N, C-alpha and C positions, 0 to 999 in steps of 0.2 A: 520139358524145358521149352520146346517149340510152341506148345500151347500158351505158356506164359508170355513168350515173345510176341505171338499173334495177338494176345490180349492187350499188351502194351501199345502195339501198333494200332489196334482198333480204338483204344481209348484216346490216343493222340489224334486220330482222324476224326472221331466223334466230337471231341472238344474243339478241335480247330474249326470244324464246320459250324458248330454252334457260335463260336466267337466271330468267324468270318461273316456269317449272316446277320449277327447282331451289330458288330462294330465296323466291319469291312476289313480287308486284308491289310491295308496300309496302317490301320490303327490298332492291329493286334500284334502283340510281341510273342516271340518264341517262349518267353518266361511264362506268360499267361497261359499258353497252350500246354506247357508241361505241368504247371501248377494245377490246372483243372483236370489233367489226365492223371495226376498223382504219380508222375515218373520224374526221374532226374533229367536234367538238361542234357547230359551226355547221351542218354538214351534216345532223345530226339534225333541226334546226329547219326545214330546207328541206322536209322531208317530214311531220313530226309536231309538233304544238304542245307535247305533253308525254308522259310515259310511259303515261298513261291512254289517250291517243289511239292510241298504237301497240298497247296491249293490246287495245282495241276492234277495231282493224283485224285483229289476229291471231285473235281470237275469231271474227270474221265470216269470215275466210279459212279457218280450220280447219273451221268448221261447214259452209261451202260445199263444201270438199273432201270432207267425209263424205257429203254429198248427191250430189255429182257421182260419187263412187265407187259409191254405191248405184245410181244411174241407169245407169252402165255395166254393172254386174252384172245389173240388170233386163233390159237390152237382150239379154243372152245367154240369157234364159230364154223360156219360152212363156207366162209369166204374162199373164192377160187379165182385164179388168174393173177399174174404177177402184179399188174397195176393195182388191182383191187386190194391185194395183200399189203403192198407198200403203202397205199393210201390208208388202209385200216390202221397200220402201225403208226404212221405219221399223225393220224387223227387222234390216236390214243395218247401219244406223247404230247401233242399240243394241249389236249384237255387236261392232262396231268400238270403241265406247266401253267396253264391258266388258273388252276386251282391252287397252285403254290408259287406265287410270284416271288417269294424270297429265294426259292430254288432257281426260278428263271433268271433273276438278277444275278445270282451267284454263278450259274453256268454261263450267263451272259450270251455271247454268240458263239459258244464253243461246243455245241451239241455233238458235232462230228467226233470229238475226242472219245466218246463212248464206243466208237467203231474203229477209229484210225489213229489212236494215241498209243505210242510205244510204251509209255510209262505204265499205263493201266494194262496193256496187253502182257507186260512182264508180271504184273501182280496176279493176273488171272490165268497165266499160261498153264497151270495145272488143273484148271477147272474142266470137268468132263463135259459140261454143256457148251463149251466154246464152239463146237461144230454146229450148234443150233442157233447161232447168233444171226443178226440181221443181214450181215455180209453174206454168210452161207446161204441163207434163205434167198437172197437176191441173186447170187450166182447160180444156184440150183434153178430158180424160176427162169432165168434167161436161157439156160441149157434145155430145160424141159419144154419150154415154149418156143424154142428155136428162134429167139430174138437175136438179131445180129447187131450187137453193140461193138463199136471200135474198141472201147475200153470200159468194161463194166465197173471197175473200181472208181474211175473218174466220174461216171454217170451217178453212181450211188453217193459219192462224196459231194457232188454238185447238188443233189436232191437234199441231203441233210443240211448242207450249208445254206441253201435257199430257204429251207424251213427255219433253220436257227435264226438267221438274220431278219427275215420278214416277220416271223411270228413274235420275236422279241418286241419289235415296234408296234405291231398290231395289238398284242395283248396288253402291253403297258401304257401305250399312248393312243390306241385306236387309229393308228396311222399305217397305211393309208385308209384303212377301214377297221371297224371292230372285228375281232377274230372270226366270229360266226359268219359275217358277211364276206370276209376275205377268204375263207377256206375254199369255196368253189373255184376261185381263180387259181389258188395255189394247187389244188388237186388236178385241175385241168392242165397246168404247166407240167406237173409231175408226170402225168400220163403221156404228154408229148415228148418228154425227155426220155422216157422208157421206150416209146414206140418209134420215135423219129431220130434217135441219136446213132443211127447205124451208119 
């Protein structure tokens, strides 16, 4: 029974994402979401209160997946040092978003939801790999390297928000620079945030 319930929720999420990226959230109706997912309209309301909640869950889910993929890639490298690890992850996420501008536009400037969104954290609270997330890596790196940050969570949040807002404009509009030219400035700022925010 639970498997069938998860399948219905997955179909709703998949179809909503397809419609939101094709038509936009505003022009997508709940009826279209349920029709494409082949579930009854009442089923939608078992999982989500409205289309904006399903959008928020999707943004958080997609952001979290970007970070998890970057972490998997990091584990296959010899990268050492907290700043280098964070920059590797950020670079990986930026490259993934640059290759998928539909996803970038959908996530918009809400990349931090993959780490700090309560909605998605509830969905994933039973996942075993939660301890291996970006936040855990960051907190462990601070402890292991004896970096004195006043508030590590605030620092990580600021890094992700900085990346999210600046890369959105850089990738889509080459503003202030094309993304490859912008990265060195961004990475330098991230290093300073980690080292000098004590």
